[in-house]
C-alpha positions as semicolon CSV with decimal commas, in nm:
position;residue;x (nm);y (nm);z (nm)
1;X;-0,226;0,901;1,674
2;X;-0,429;0,651;1,473
3;X;-0,494;0,913;1,207
4;X;-0,120;0,957;1,156
5;X;-0,066;0,582;1,133
6;X;-0,346;0,556;0,877
7;X;-0,203;0,842;0,674
8;X;0,145;0,690;0,683
9;X;0,004;0,353;0,574
10;X;-0,166;0,519;0,277
11;X;0,161;0,682;0,175
12;X;0,339;0,348;0,199
13;X;0,065;0,184;-0,009
14;X;0,110;0,450;-0,275
15;X;0,486;0,399;-0,285
16;X;0,452;0,020;-0,301
17;X;0,194;0,053;-0,580
18;X;0,422;0,281;-0,781
19;X;0,710;0,038;-0,734
20;X;0,483;-0,246;-0,841
21;X;0,386;-0,066;-1,159
22;X;0,747;0,012;-1,248
23;X;0,874;-0,336;-1,170
24;X;0,587;-0,497;-1,362
25;X;0,674;-0,292;-1,668
26;X;1,042;-0,382;-1,640
27;X;0,955;-0,751;-1,588
28;X;0,749;-0,752;-1,907
29;X;1,024;-0,583;-2,106
30;X;1,299;-0,818;-1,981
31;X;1,076;-1,127;-1,951
32;X;1,213;-1,183;-1,601
33;X;0,998;-1,413;-1,384
34;X;1,173;-1,305;-1,063
35;X;1,061;-0,948;-1,111
36;X;0,709;-1,068;-1,190
37;X;0,704;-1,253;-0,857
38;X;0,813;-0,932;-0,683
39;X;0,524;-0,749;-0,850
40;X;0,279;-1,006;-0,713
41;X;0,423;-0,968;-0,365
42;X;0,408;-0,590;-0,394
43;X;0,037;-0,615;-0,471
44;X;-0,014;-0,807;-0,149
45;X;0,195;-0,550;0,039
46;X;-0,016;-0,265;-0,096
47;X;-0,329;-0,452;0,009
48;X;-0,195;-0,493;0,363
49;X;-0,110;-0,124;0,393
50;X;-0,454;-0,024;0,263
51;X;-0,624;-0,254;0,515
52;X;-0,415;-0,102;0,796
53;X;-0,505;0,250;0,682
54;X;-0,874;0,163;0,656
55;X;-0,874;0,009;1,004
56;X;-0,697;0,307;1,160
57;X;-0,920;0,564;0,995
58;X;-1,235;0,368;1,080
59;X;-1,121;0,350;1,441
60;X;-1,064;0,727;1,440
61;X;-1,411;0,784;1,293
62;X;-1,581;0,559;1,548
63;X;-1,406;0,744;1,833
64;X;-1,519;1,078;1,686
65;X;-1,165;1,190;1,603
66;X;-1,242;1,429;1,318
67;X;-0,896;1,586;1,311
68;X;-0,809;1,417;0,982
């Protein structure tokens, strides 16, 4: 179960990172500070999802769950 949670967290981190890249580009083109703030928050969100994925996959490795 932890492997699936880790995998799902990695997918969410990818999606948030792609959204961050797109919104950052749009914020630069429009010079919109609100979108730039969203891009900063998206970076923190991606970091959180990556930490969750790392913790879940480390837990699976320690418990010898090599089904990943």
